[in-house]
C-alpha positions in Angstrom: 243.3 -39.8 94.8 241.0 -38.3 96.9 238.3 -38.2 94.4 238.1 -42.2 94.0 238.0 -42.2 97.4 236.1 -39.7 98.2 234.3 -41.7 95.0 233.7 -44.3 97.9 232.8 -42.7 100.3 229.8 -41.9 98.4 228.6 -44.9 96.8 229.0 -45.9 100.4 226.2 -43.9 101.4 224.2 -44.0 98.4 223.8 -47.0 98.9 223.3 -46.6 102.9 219.5 -44.6 101.5 217.5 -47.7 102.5 214.6 -47.1 100.4 212.6 -49.5 102.3 213.1 -48.0 105.4 212.5 -44.4 103.8 209.2 -45.2 102.8 207.3 -47.6 104.6 208.6 -44.5 107.9 207.1 -41.8 106.0 204.7 -43.1 104.5 203.0 -45.8 105.3 204.2 -45.8 109.9 205.6 -49.2 109.1 209.7 -50.2 109.7 209.3 -53.9 107.0 212.0 -54.9 109.4 209.5 -55.4 111.6 207.3 -57.2 109.6 207.6 -60.3 107.5 211.5 -61.4 107.2 212.0 -58.3 108.9 214.5 -57.6 104.8 214.6 -53.9 104.6 214.2 -54.8 100.6 212.1 -55.1 97.4 210.8 -58.0 98.2 209.6 -58.0 102.0 208.3 -54.5 101.2 205.6 -55.9 98.7 205.3 -58.0 101.2 204.2 -55.5 104.0 202.8 -52.4 102.1 202.6 -53.7 98.8 203.1 -54.2 95.7 203.3 -50.1 94.3 205.8 -49.3 97.4 207.7 -52.3 96.3 208.4 -50.7 92.9 209.7 -47.7 93.9 212.6 -49.1 96.0 213.2 -51.8 93.5 213.4 -48.9 90.8 215.7 -46.7 94.1 217.4 -49.4 94.5 218.6 -49.8 91.0 218.9 -46.6 90.5 221.8 -45.8 93.8 223.7 -49.3 92.7 224.2 -47.5 88.3 224.3 -44.0 90.0 226.7 -44.7 92.4 228.8 -46.0 89.4 228.5 -43.1 87.4 228.8 -40.7 90.6 232.1 -42.3 90.9 233.1 -42.7 86.7 233.0 -39.0 86.9 235.4 -37.7 90.0 238.0 -39.7 87.6 240.4 -38.2 85.6 241.7 -39.3 82.7 244.5 -39.7 83.0 243.8 -42.4 84.9 241.6 -44.8 83.1 243.9 -48.1 82.8 241.9 -48.0 86.3 238.0 -48.1 85.8 238.0 -51.6 85.6 238.8 -51.8 89.0 237.5 -48.5 90.3 234.2 -49.6 89.4 234.9 -52.4 90.8 236.1 -51.1 94.4 232.4 -48.5 94.0 230.0 -51.5 93.7 231.2 -52.8 96.1 231.3 -49.6 98.7 227.3 -49.0 97.5 226.2 -53.0 98.4 228.0 -52.1 101.0 225.6 -49.2 102.3 222.9 -51.1 100.8 223.8 -54.4 103.0 225.2 -52.9 106.4 223.4 -48.6 106.5 225.0 -46.4 108.2 221.8 -44.1 108.4 219.0 -46.9 109.7 221.9 -48.7 112.2 223.2 -51.0 109.6 220.4 -53.1 109.2 219.6 -53.7 105.5 218.8 -55.7 102.2 220.2 -58.1 100.7 221.4 -56.0 97.5 219.8 -57.7 94.4 218.2 -54.9 93.5 221.2 -52.8 93.8 223.7 -55.4 92.0 220.8 -55.0 88.9 222.0 -51.6 88.6 226.2 -52.2 89.5 225.0 -54.2 87.1 223.1 -52.1 84.2 226.0 -49.9 84.6 229.0 -52.3 84.0 227.7 -55.3 82.5 224.2 -54.2 80.2 224.1 -57.6 77.6 224.2 -60.1 80.5 221.8 -58.1 82.7 219.8 -59.3 79.5 219.7 -62.2 79.6 219.6 -62.5 83.8 217.1 -60.6 84.1 215.4 -63.3 82.0 215.6 -65.8 83.3 214.4 -64.5 86.3 211.4 -64.1 85.0 210.7 -67.4 84.1 211.9 -68.5 86.6 209.5 -66.1 88.6 206.6 -67.4 86.6 207.3 -70.4 86.6 207.6 -70.8 90.4 206.3 -67.8 92.4 209.8 -67.7 93.2 211.7 -64.6 93.8 214.5 -66.2 95.9 214.9 -69.1 93.8 214.9 -67.0 90.7 217.1 -64.4 91.8 219.4 -67.1 92.9 219.5 -68.8 89.4 219.9 -65.1 87.0 222.7 -64.5 89.7 224.4 -67.5 88.3 223.7 -67.6 84.5 224.7 -63.9 85.0 228.7 -64.7 85.0 228.3 -67.4 82.6 226.9 -65.4 80.0 229.3 -62.7 80.3 232.7 -64.4 80.7 231.4 -66.8 77.7 228.9 -65.4 75.3 229.6 -62.0 75.8 233.4 -62.4 76.3 234.4 -61.0 79.0 237.3 -58.4 78.4 238.4 -57.1 81.2 240.2 -59.5 84.5 238.6 -58.0 87.3 234.8 -57.1 85.5 235.6 -61.4 84.7 236.1 -61.5 89.0 233.2 -60.1 89.4 231.3 -61.6 87.4 231.7 -64.5 89.3 231.4 -62.9 93.1 227.6 -61.6 92.1 226.4 -65.2 92.7 228.0 -66.1 95.2 227.0 -63.2 97.3 223.5 -63.5 96.2 224.0 -67.3 97.4 225.4 -66.3 100.8 223.0 -63.3 102.2 219.4 -65.3 100.8 221.0 -68.5 102.6 217.8 -68.5 104.5 215.7 -68.4 101.7 217.6 -72.0 100.4 217.1 -73.4 103.7 212.9 -72.7 103.4 212.9 -73.7 99.8 214.7 -77.0 100.8 211.7 -77.9 103.6 209.4 -76.6 101.2 208.5 -73.4 103.1 209.7 -70.0 101.2 206.6 -67.8 100.5 205.5 -68.0 97.2 204.5 -64.4 95.5 202.4 -63.2 92.9 201.8 -61.0 90.3 198.3 -61.5 90.2 195.7 -63.2 92.9 194.8 -66.7 92.6 192.1 -67.4 90.7 
């Protein structure tokens, strides 16, 4: 059982690596949490530092979500294979908690969207592609990252359960919880969307 505990601890510590904070501090001498929305995530990094560092944050935050699942699975003996889905969900929750409440940067992290992307790629690769297509469509039409994230997260469990016929109950439950987490961490964004105050983001400059 110690290896499972070790996997959970590693997942939390991986999640606690706040790439938005460290990239901003090391390369730009800026703490992104003190600017823009105050969030240590991809979107605020793009607003404060630009597209290039923002994309690095996106990729690294997603990678740590994916890596946490695979490191944990690698520690799990074959004799416990029947519990893998439960363990995977535990690893996913641990890395998300690390990202949202990072140990290394004062427990003030991001909203977990990019890290969730890495988890979904690891556990639900087919459903991820469909949800990502929804995200890109909504973002390109509206230029709201928050709205695109919320709608993609809502579509995700529908695809996983009804299109790709998820067989594992615990993975099904986690898929349903994904949009609840995204909505919970985007409460302020939802308020700004309803008031018409949410900031838009453009891949290219408006002409």
